[in-house]
OpenMM code with the backbone's topology and positions (N, CA, C; nanometers):
from openmm import Vec3, app, unit

residues = "UNK UNK UNK UNK UNK UNK UNK UNK UNK UNK UNK UNK UNK UNK UNK UNK UNK UNK UNK UNK UNK UNK UNK UNK UNK UNK UNK UNK UNK UNK UNK UNK UNK UNK UNK UNK UNK UNK UNK UNK UNK UNK UNK UNK UNK UNK UNK UNK UNK UNK UNK UNK UNK UNK UNK UNK UNK UNK UNK UNK UNK UNK UNK UNK UNK UNK UNK UNK UNK UNK UNK UNK UNK UNK UNK UNK UNK UNK UNK UNK UNK UNK UNK UNK UNK UNK UNK UNK UNK UNK UNK UNK UNK UNK UNK UNK UNK UNK UNK UNK UNK UNK UNK UNK UNK UNK UNK UNK UNK UNK UNK UNK UNK UNK UNK UNK UNK UNK UNK UNK UNK UNK UNK UNK UNK UNK UNK UNK UNK UNK".split()
positions = [
    Vec3(11.8861, 10.5225, 11.1822),
    Vec3(11.7435, 10.5386, 11.2044),
    Vec3(11.7018, 10.4604, 11.3284),
    Vec3(11.6233, 10.5217, 11.4122),
    Vec3(11.5790, 10.4583, 11.5352),
    Vec3(11.4296, 10.4264, 11.5244),
    Vec3(11.3987, 10.3013, 11.4974),
    Vec3(11.2592, 10.2598, 11.4772),
    Vec3(11.1755, 10.2834, 11.6022),
    Vec3(11.2335, 10.2616, 11.7203),
    Vec3(11.1598, 10.2828, 11.8446),
    Vec3(11.1164, 10.4284, 11.8569),
    Vec3(11.2059, 10.5214, 11.8280),
    Vec3(11.1729, 10.6636, 11.8380),
    Vec3(11.0625, 10.7016, 11.7381),
    Vec3(11.0704, 10.6468, 11.6192),
    Vec3(10.9681, 10.6740, 11.5175),
    Vec3(10.8322, 10.6248, 11.5654),
    Vec3(10.8278, 10.5008, 11.6152),
    Vec3(10.7010, 10.4449, 11.6620),
    Vec3(10.6472, 10.5201, 11.7827),
    Vec3(10.7350, 10.5591, 11.8735),
    Vec3(10.6922, 10.6381, 11.9897),
    Vec3(10.6291, 10.7694, 11.9452),
    Vec3(10.6848, 10.8306, 11.8412),
    Vec3(10.6321, 10.9565, 11.7905),
    Vec3(10.4938, 10.9435, 11.7288),
    Vec3(10.4605, 10.8258, 11.6807),
    Vec3(10.3298, 10.8028, 11.6179),
    Vec3(10.2259, 10.7489, 11.7162),
    Vec3(10.2636, 10.7295, 11.8414),
    Vec3(10.1752, 10.6643, 11.9386),
    Vec3(10.0443, 10.7414, 11.9612),
    Vec3(10.0496, 10.8745, 11.9718),
    Vec3(9.9277, 10.9522, 11.9950),
    Vec3(9.8283, 10.9378, 11.8816),
    Vec3(9.8766, 10.9499, 11.7596),
    Vec3(9.7888, 10.9343, 11.6426),
    Vec3(9.7353, 10.7909, 11.6355),
    Vec3(9.8194, 10.6950, 11.6705),
    Vec3(9.7779, 10.5546, 11.6672),
    Vec3(9.6650, 10.5282, 11.7662),
    Vec3(9.6722, 10.5902, 11.8813),
    Vec3(9.5670, 10.5738, 11.9822),
    Vec3(9.4336, 10.6254, 11.9284),
    Vec3(9.4373, 10.7379, 11.8560),
    Vec3(9.3136, 10.7922, 11.7967),
    Vec3(9.2596, 10.6974, 11.6895),
    Vec3(9.3482, 10.6392, 11.6111),
    Vec3(9.3062, 10.5438, 11.5081),
    Vec3(9.2458, 10.4197, 11.5736),
    Vec3(9.3082, 10.3693, 11.6790),
    Vec3(9.2581, 10.2505, 11.7480),
    Vec3(9.1173, 10.2732, 11.8024),
    Vec3(9.0883, 10.3941, 11.8444),
    Vec3(8.9577, 10.4253, 11.9028),
    Vec3(8.8507, 10.4578, 11.7990),
    Vec3(8.8864, 10.4528, 11.6713),
    Vec3(8.7900, 10.4787, 11.5645),
    Vec3(8.7992, 10.3629, 11.4650),
    Vec3(8.7063, 10.2685, 11.4778),
    Vec3(8.7134, 10.1441, 11.3987),
    Vec3(8.7132, 10.1713, 11.2480),
    Vec3(8.6382, 10.2714, 11.2021),
    Vec3(8.6351, 10.3021, 11.0582),
    Vec3(8.7709, 10.3544, 11.0108),
    Vec3(8.8325, 10.4374, 11.0919),
    Vec3(8.9639, 10.4899, 11.0577),
    Vec3(9.0687, 10.3791, 11.0611),
    Vec3(9.0590, 10.2923, 11.1594),
    Vec3(9.1504, 10.1780, 11.1697),
    Vec3(9.1369, 10.0913, 11.0441),
    Vec3(9.0154, 10.0630, 11.0034),
    Vec3(8.9927, 9.9812, 10.8844),
    Vec3(9.0520, 10.0491, 10.7609),
    Vec3(9.0350, 10.1813, 10.7507),
    Vec3(9.0891, 10.2560, 10.6371),
    Vec3(9.2417, 10.2490, 10.6348),
    Vec3(9.3059, 10.2728, 10.7489),
    Vec3(9.4518, 10.2649, 10.7574),
    Vec3(9.4983, 10.1237, 10.7220),
    Vec3(9.4277, 10.0250, 10.7724),
    Vec3(9.4618, 9.8851, 10.7466),
    Vec3(9.4528, 9.8526, 10.5974),
    Vec3(9.3436, 9.8866, 10.5329),
    Vec3(9.3259, 9.8512, 10.3914),
    Vec3(9.4230, 9.9277, 10.3017),
    Vec3(9.4475, 10.0540, 10.3310),
    Vec3(9.5435, 10.1295, 10.2500),
    Vec3(9.6847, 10.0748, 10.2686),
    Vec3(9.7181, 10.0330, 10.3894),
    Vec3(9.8509, 9.9761, 10.4158),
    Vec3(9.8691, 9.8430, 10.3448),
    Vec3(9.7668, 9.7595, 10.3474),
    Vec3(9.7751, 9.6305, 10.2775),
    Vec3(9.8006, 9.6531, 10.1295),
    Vec3(9.7291, 9.7488, 10.0704),
    Vec3(9.7470, 9.7780, 9.9282),
    Vec3(9.8882, 9.8265, 9.8990),
    Vec3(9.9383, 9.9148, 9.9850),
    Vec3(10.0722, 9.9701, 9.9620),
    Vec3(10.1799, 9.8637, 9.9813),
    Vec3(10.1644, 9.7765, 10.0791),
    Vec3(10.2656, 9.6747, 10.1087),
    Vec3(10.2693, 9.5651, 10.0027),
    Vec3(10.1566, 9.5446, 9.9349),
    Vec3(10.1482, 9.4398, 9.8340),
    Vec3(10.2471, 9.4674, 9.7214),
    Vec3(10.3366, 9.3781, 9.7007),
    Vec3(10.4320, 9.3912, 9.5918),
    Vec3(10.5585, 9.4682, 9.6255),
    Vec3(10.5748, 9.5114, 9.7497),
    Vec3(10.6984, 9.5796, 9.7887),
    Vec3(10.8048, 9.4730, 9.8125),
    Vec3(10.9001, 9.4671, 9.7221),
    Vec3(11.0025, 9.3624, 9.7285),
    Vec3(11.0824, 9.3644, 9.8577),
    Vec3(11.1025, 9.4825, 9.9148),
    Vec3(11.1804, 9.4924, 10.0380),
    Vec3(11.1170, 9.4149, 10.1531),
    Vec3(10.9875, 9.3893, 10.1451),
    Vec3(10.9167, 9.3183, 10.2522),
    Vec3(10.9234, 9.1670, 10.2383),
    Vec3(10.9873, 9.1169, 10.1332),
    Vec3(10.9916, 8.9720, 10.1114),
    Vec3(11.0507, 8.8954, 10.2292),
    Vec3(11.1515, 8.9530, 10.2950),
    Vec3(11.2160, 8.8805, 10.4048),
    Vec3(11.1295, 8.8711, 10.5295),
    Vec3(11.0252, 8.9528, 10.5388),
    Vec3(10.9336, 8.9451, 10.6538),
    Vec3(10.7921, 8.9116, 10.6085),
    Vec3(10.7802, 8.8593, 10.4874),
    Vec3(10.6492, 8.8350, 10.4267),
    Vec3(10.5580, 8.7482, 10.5137),
    Vec3(10.6101, 8.6414, 10.5702),
    Vec3(10.5292, 8.5524, 10.6524),
    Vec3(10.4763, 8.6245, 10.7765),
    Vec3(10.5672, 8.6933, 10.8473),
    Vec3(10.5247, 8.7670, 10.9665),
    Vec3(10.4299, 8.8809, 10.9310),
    Vec3(10.4567, 8.9489, 10.8217),
    Vec3(10.3703, 9.0587, 10.7800),
    Vec3(10.2310, 9.0063, 10.7451),
    Vec3(10.2256, 8.8905, 10.6817),
    Vec3(10.0969, 8.8273, 10.6524),
    Vec3(10.0211, 8.7945, 10.7803),
    Vec3(10.0937, 8.7484, 10.8816),
    Vec3(10.0312, 8.7190, 11.0105),
    Vec3(9.9789, 8.8465, 11.0750),
    Vec3(10.0569, 8.9543, 11.0672),
    Vec3(10.0119, 9.0831, 11.1225),
    Vec3(9.8830, 9.1266, 11.0544),
    Vec3(9.8795, 9.1205, 10.9215),
    Vec3(9.7596, 9.1617, 10.8488),
    Vec3(9.6405, 9.0711, 10.8809),
    Vec3(9.6654, 8.9418, 10.8954),
    Vec3(9.5588, 8.8487, 10.9306),
    Vec3(9.5052, 8.8780, 11.0706),
    Vec3(9.5955, 8.9029, 11.1647),
    Vec3(9.5558, 8.9355, 11.3019),
    Vec3(9.4682, 9.0618, 11.3037),
    Vec3(9.5126, 9.1653, 11.2330),
    Vec3(9.4350, 9.2904, 11.2291),
    Vec3(9.2985, 9.2662, 11.1657),
    Vec3(9.2947, 9.1895, 11.0592),
    Vec3(9.1676, 9.1593, 10.9939),
    Vec3(9.0731, 9.0865, 11.0889),
    Vec3(9.1247, 8.9843, 11.1571),
    Vec3(9.0406, 8.9106, 11.2521),
    Vec3(8.9985, 8.9997, 11.3687),
    Vec3(9.0853, 9.0892, 11.4115),
    Vec3(9.0495, 9.1820, 11.5186),
    Vec3(8.9383, 9.2770, 11.4732),
    Vec3(8.9550, 9.3360, 11.3555),
    Vec3(8.8559, 9.4322, 11.3055),
    Vec3(8.7204, 9.3683, 11.2778),
    Vec3(8.7210, 9.2398, 11.2403),
    Vec3(8.5956, 9.1696, 11.2140),
    Vec3(8.5370, 9.1044, 11.3397),
    Vec3(8.6024, 9.1255, 11.4530),
    Vec3(8.5508, 9.0754, 11.5794),
    Vec3(8.5761, 8.9281, 11.6046),
    Vec3(8.6606, 8.8667, 11.5254),
    Vec3(8.6885, 8.7240, 11.5413),
    Vec3(8.7960, 8.6951, 11.6450),
    Vec3(8.8843, 8.7915, 11.6677),
    Vec3(8.9966, 8.7720, 11.7589),
    Vec3(9.0137, 8.8969, 11.8441),
    Vec3(8.9982, 8.8814, 11.9738),
    Vec3(9.0068, 8.9961, 12.0647),
    Vec3(9.1174, 8.9804, 12.1685),
    Vec3(9.1969, 8.8731, 12.1610),
    Vec3(9.2968, 8.8455, 12.2643),
    Vec3(9.4293, 8.9169, 12.2393),
    Vec3(9.4265, 9.0245, 12.1648),
    Vec3(9.5475, 9.0999, 12.1339),
    Vec3(9.5561, 9.2205, 12.2280),
    Vec3(9.6751, 9.2482, 12.2757),
    Vec3(9.6926, 9.3588, 12.3701),
    Vec3(9.6825, 9.4938, 12.2992),
    Vec3(9.6429, 9.5933, 12.3757),
    Vec3(9.6337, 9.7288, 12.3223),
    Vec3(9.7713, 9.7767, 12.2771),
    Vec3(9.8742, 9.7443, 12.3524),
    Vec3(10.0100, 9.7847, 12.3161),
    Vec3(10.0496, 9.7276, 12.1806),
    Vec3(10.0184, 9.6006, 12.1564),
    Vec3(10.0509, 9.5389, 12.0274),
    Vec3(9.9730, 9.6052, 11.9146),
    Vec3(9.8457, 9.6315, 11.9379),
    Vec3(9.7660, 9.6990, 11.8355),
    Vec3(9.8226, 9.8371, 11.8044),
    Vec3(9.8634, 9.9091, 11.9070),
    Vec3(9.9204, 10.0424, 11.8846),
    Vec3(10.0509, 10.0352, 11.8066),
    Vec3(10.1353, 9.9374, 11.8369),
    Vec3(10.2594, 9.9213, 11.7602),
    Vec3(10.2306, 9.8877, 11.6140),
    Vec3(10.1314, 9.8043, 11.5921),
    Vec3(10.0927, 9.7697, 11.4543),
    Vec3(10.0433, 9.8943, 11.3824),
    Vec3(9.9547, 9.9696, 11.4460),
    Vec3(9.9005, 10.0907, 11.3832),
    Vec3(10.0119, 10.1903, 11.3543),
    Vec3(10.1040, 10.2089, 11.4487),
    Vec3(10.2178, 10.2990, 11.4256),
    Vec3(10.2929, 10.2581, 11.2990),
    Vec3(10.3176, 10.1306, 11.2841),
    Vec3(10.3901, 10.0804, 11.1670),
    Vec3(10.3113, 10.1047, 11.0390),
    Vec3(10.1808, 10.0820, 11.0455),
    Vec3(10.0965, 10.1038, 10.9278),
    Vec3(10.0950, 10.2517, 10.8901),
    Vec3(10.0848, 10.3389, 10.9894),
    Vec3(10.0866, 10.4831, 10.9627),
    Vec3(10.2193, 10.5252, 10.9018),
    Vec3(10.3274, 10.4687, 10.9522),
    Vec3(10.4588, 10.5018, 10.8968),
    Vec3(10.4681, 10.4583, 10.7505),
    Vec3(10.4176, 10.3410, 10.7207),
    Vec3(10.4174, 10.2918, 10.5830),
    Vec3(10.3398, 10.3852, 10.4909),
    Vec3(10.2293, 10.4390, 10.5396),
    Vec3(10.1452, 10.5262, 10.4569),
    Vec3(10.2046, 10.6649, 10.4356),
    Vec3(10.3021, 10.7035, 10.5170),
    Vec3(10.3637, 10.8346, 10.5049),
    Vec3(10.4667, 10.8315, 10.3917),
    Vec3(10.4382, 10.8977, 10.2783),
    Vec3(10.5309, 10.8901, 10.1643),
    Vec3(10.6615, 10.9660, 10.1872),
    Vec3(10.6642, 11.0583, 10.2808),
    Vec3(10.7837, 11.1389, 10.3058),
    Vec3(10.8423, 11.1051, 10.4426),
    Vec3(10.8704, 10.9782, 10.4633),
    Vec3(10.9285, 10.9356, 10.5898),
    Vec3(11.0803, 10.9544, 10.5842),
    Vec3(11.1548, 10.8874, 10.6663),
    Vec3(11.3000, 10.9074, 10.6728),
    Vec3(11.3643, 10.8907, 10.5353),
    Vec3(11.3302, 10.7835, 10.4652),
    Vec3(11.3744, 10.7639, 10.3265),
    Vec3(11.2471, 10.7670, 10.2420),
    Vec3(11.2260, 10.8711, 10.1624),
    Vec3(11.1024, 10.8814, 10.0842),
    Vec3(11.0787, 10.7578, 9.9973),
    Vec3(10.9539, 10.7118, 9.9974),
    Vec3(10.9186, 10.5874, 9.9285),
    Vec3(10.9428, 10.5918, 9.7780),
    Vec3(10.9439, 10.7107, 9.7194),
    Vec3(10.9603, 10.7193, 9.5746),
    Vec3(11.1037, 10.6920, 9.5285),
    Vec3(11.1981, 10.6814, 9.6213),
    Vec3(11.3363, 10.6497, 9.5850),
    Vec3(11.3465, 10.4996, 9.5551),
    Vec3(11.3516, 10.4676, 9.4291),
    Vec3(11.3488, 10.3286, 9.3838),
    Vec3(11.4702, 10.2532, 9.4377),
    Vec3(11.4412, 10.1366, 9.4942),
    Vec3(11.5467, 10.0499, 9.5451),
    Vec3(11.5766, 10.0681, 9.6928),
    Vec3(11.5570, 10.1883, 9.7446),
    Vec3(11.5855, 10.2110, 9.8861),
    Vec3(11.4696, 10.2757, 9.9613),
    Vec3(11.3668, 10.3167, 9.8896),
    Vec3(11.2576, 10.3929, 9.9499),
    Vec3(11.1814, 10.3228, 10.0606),
    Vec3(11.1839, 10.1916, 10.0617),
    Vec3(11.1083, 10.1183, 10.1636),
    Vec3(11.1979, 10.0541, 10.2696),
    Vec3(11.3267, 10.0819, 10.2663),
    Vec3(11.4170, 10.0215, 10.3650),
    Vec3(11.3859, 10.0693, 10.5068),
    Vec3(11.3503, 10.1960, 10.5218),
    Vec3(11.3143, 10.2456, 10.6552),
    Vec3(11.1833, 10.1842, 10.7015),
    Vec3(11.0889, 10.1662, 10.6084),
    Vec3(10.9618, 10.1002, 10.6424),
    Vec3(10.9887, 9.9563, 10.6874),
    Vec3(11.0788, 9.8894, 10.6175),
    Vec3(11.1171, 9.7534, 10.6540),
    Vec3(11.1757, 9.7505, 10.7948),
    Vec3(11.2606, 9.8479, 10.8270),
    Vec3(11.3198, 9.8533, 10.9614),
    Vec3(11.2125, 9.8732, 11.0675),
    Vec3(11.1153, 9.9590, 11.0397),
    Vec3(11.0069, 9.9842, 11.1354),
    Vec3(10.9234, 9.8576, 11.1543),
    Vec3(10.8870, 9.7915, 11.0447),
    Vec3(10.8070, 9.6692, 11.0551),
    Vec3(10.8848, 9.5571, 11.1243),
    Vec3(11.0138, 9.5452, 11.0944),
    Vec3(11.0956, 9.4424, 11.1583),
    Vec3(11.1013, 9.4653, 11.3092),
    Vec3(11.1193, 9.5897, 11.3494),
    Vec3(11.1207, 9.6232, 11.4925),
    Vec3(10.9863, 9.5901, 11.5569),
    Vec3(10.8772, 9.6309, 11.4917),
    Vec3(10.7435, 9.6047, 11.5457),
    Vec3(10.7200, 9.4546, 11.5607),
    Vec3(10.7558, 9.3772, 11.4599),
    Vec3(10.7364, 9.2321, 11.4644),
    Vec3(10.8169, 9.1716, 11.5788),
    Vec3(10.9387, 9.2194, 11.5978),
    Vec3(11.0211, 9.1709, 11.7081),
    Vec3(10.9528, 9.1992, 11.8426),
    Vec3(10.8947, 9.3170, 11.8574),
    Vec3(10.8311, 9.3563, 11.9833),
    Vec3(10.7028, 9.2777, 12.0115),
    Vec3(10.6333, 9.2334, 11.9066),
    Vec3(10.5052, 9.1633, 11.9286),
    Vec3(10.5141, 9.0149, 11.8934),
    Vec3(10.6354, 8.9617, 11.8879),
    Vec3(10.6568, 8.8216, 11.8490),
    Vec3(10.5689, 8.7247, 11.9279),
    Vec3(10.5628, 8.7386, 12.0604),
    Vec3(10.4810, 8.6478, 12.1426),
    Vec3(10.3335, 8.6607, 12.1059),
    Vec3(10.2899, 8.7812, 12.0794),
    Vec3(10.1505, 8.8059, 12.0387),
    Vec3(10.1208, 8.7362, 11.9059),
    Vec3(10.2143, 8.7440, 11.8129),
    Vec3(10.1961, 8.6778, 11.6831),
    Vec3(10.1931, 8.5264, 11.6979),
    Vec3(10.2805, 8.4729, 11.7831),
    Vec3(10.2810, 8.3283, 11.8071),
    Vec3(10.1495, 8.2833, 11.8691),
    Vec3(10.0987, 8.3606, 11.9636),
    Vec3(9.9704, 8.3292, 12.0280),
    Vec3(9.8568, 8.3341, 11.9252),
    Vec3(9.8604, 8.4318, 11.8372),
    Vec3(9.7575, 8.4430, 11.7336),
    Vec3(9.7661, 8.3258, 11.6358),
    Vec3(9.8875, 8.2900, 11.5942),
    Vec3(9.9026, 8.1765, 11.5016),
    Vec3(9.8450, 8.0484, 11.5616),
    Vec3(9.8712, 8.0270, 11.6898),
    Vec3(9.8175, 7.9083, 11.7577),
    Vec3(9.6650, 7.9128, 11.7570),
    Vec3(9.6080, 8.0283, 11.7911),
    Vec3(9.4621, 8.0446, 11.7894),
    Vec3(9.4061, 8.0194, 11.6495),
    Vec3(9.4727, 8.0766, 11.5488),
    Vec3(9.4275, 8.0636, 11.4104),
    Vec3(9.4310, 7.9171, 11.3664),
    Vec3(9.5401, 7.8479, 11.3987),
    Vec3(9.5516, 7.7055, 11.3618),
    Vec3(9.4448, 7.6210, 11.4299),
    Vec3(9.4171, 7.6495, 11.5557),
    Vec3(9.3137, 7.5746, 11.6278),
    Vec3(9.1759, 7.6008, 11.5692),
    Vec3(9.1476, 7.7224, 11.5295),
    Vec3(9.0173, 7.7553, 11.4745),
    Vec3(8.9994, 7.7078, 11.3324),
    Vec3(9.1058, 7.7031, 11.2558),
    Vec3(9.0981, 7.6478, 11.1208),
    Vec3(9.0712, 7.4991, 11.1307),
    Vec3(9.1401, 7.4301, 11.2222),
    Vec3(9.1201, 7.2863, 11.2401),
    Vec3(8.9778, 7.2535, 11.2826),
    Vec3(8.9209, 7.3359, 11.3698),
    Vec3(8.7837, 7.3115, 11.4175),
    Vec3(8.6789, 7.3326, 11.3088),
    Vec3(8.7069, 7.4223, 11.2129),
    Vec3(8.6097, 7.4549, 11.1102),
    Vec3(8.6191, 7.3643, 10.9879),
    Vec3(8.7154, 7.2737, 10.9875),
    Vec3(8.7294, 7.1840, 10.8705),
    Vec3(8.6515, 7.0573, 10.8893),
] * unit.nanometer
topology = app.Topology()
chain = topology.addChain("A")
for resn in residues:
    res = topology.addResidue(resn, chain)
    for name in ("N", "CA", "C"):
        topology.addAtom(name, app.Element.getBySymbol(name[0]), res)
């Protein structure tokens, strides 16, 4: 499975989602619900939590220093997660989310610097508000 090719294929739809804040919020909330409790995501749980936090802060207008490319990669990954009939269908117990894990792992690798920058911003803002 080639995660880059999958994400590239979703780029057009992701751009439309990025340009519609209500649709972005819907994709985000449905993805959070679906990802919650998926055991396959345990190994990337911390990074995935950071991705969800970044998107939440972006959608609420608290954090705008994220690149469009990073947002598009995140949206592509979220759209892939929501697709029940992806490379390995999600209903296959035990292996159904392995392809989703590969896509998210690839996305996290590509936006690692963005996530580190966001974590630093988040830590500084939490410290200031205490």
